[in-house]
C-alpha positions, 0 to 999 in steps of 0.5 A: 158595421158589415152593412156599411152603416156608420155611427158617431157624434156631431154635437148630438149622436147621429147615424148614417147609412150607405145612401148618406141618410142621417138620423139623429139619435134621441136622448132619453126623456129628462136628459139634457146632454149627448148620446156617445156612440162607441160600437154598432152591430150588424142589425143597427143596434148601437152601444155607448154612453149617455152623457147627461149634463142635467141630471149630471150622470153618465151611464152605458146606453143602447140605441135601437131604431133611433131610441136610446135607453140607459143600461144603468150601473152595477149595484153601488156604482155611479157611472158606466159606459159600453165598449162593445155590442154583438149581433144578439144585443149583448153589451160589454162595458165598464161600471165605475164606483164612488171615490176612489172610483174603482172600475168593474167590467160587466156584460149586459143582456136583456135588462140584466147587468152581470159583473165579470169579477177580477183576476184577484185584484180590485178592478177590471174593465171590458174592451170588446165582446164577440158573437158568442158573448165572450168578453175581453178586457184587462184586470188587476191581479192581487198585486195590483198588476194589470193583465188581459183577461177573457170571460166565457160567460162563466169565469174570467181567465188571465190571457198570456202576455208576450213578455213582461210589459202590459197588454191592452186587448182591443178586439176578438173574433168568433174564435176568441183570437184576441188582438191588442197593443203591447206597451214597453220597449216593443210597443206594437201589435200582438195576437193572442190565440190558443194560449199563446201571445205573439208579437205581430212583427215576429210572425213576418217572414224575413222578406216582408213580402206582401206586408205593410 
């Protein structure tokens, strides 16, 4: 994060600060398994998942001051995992139901898990959240095609794509500019902002000076 604190996994999840001090992250009582850290914010809160072998369940998690709590799932679902957290402790993630294991994007805040809906299809999954609680991810349309989305806290909107290939949105900033990866023959980084999709290579000038 911005303060140089790192989080990861070494059999049990652990965190390291800039002085190299290490802290093991405690599992919830009754859970025999691992804490999987996915994201850390600038105040030291960590979001990820608790992978309990006993009882056998995986749920989205929030870790603070070395204590990990399960965030639960959306109603009727059986598993969940977190993919992003901002400095206000808002968490974005995905919840999964029973067979056929459909997935549903959510935003969690202060004990409440909010389903974000879809773009008309059956499934959606979240990938990141910004400082204003805006969530990005991808969702199915009514024809089962996956498209990137942005959710401003009120409604989900489809993001533009650069061509016909699917785009995996990966991150966004406070201004809701989105970066991601385009599949297909172009297969490269994309930037989506102000209602337009740009292939990063198309933004380079002819000389390529200053770019790697």
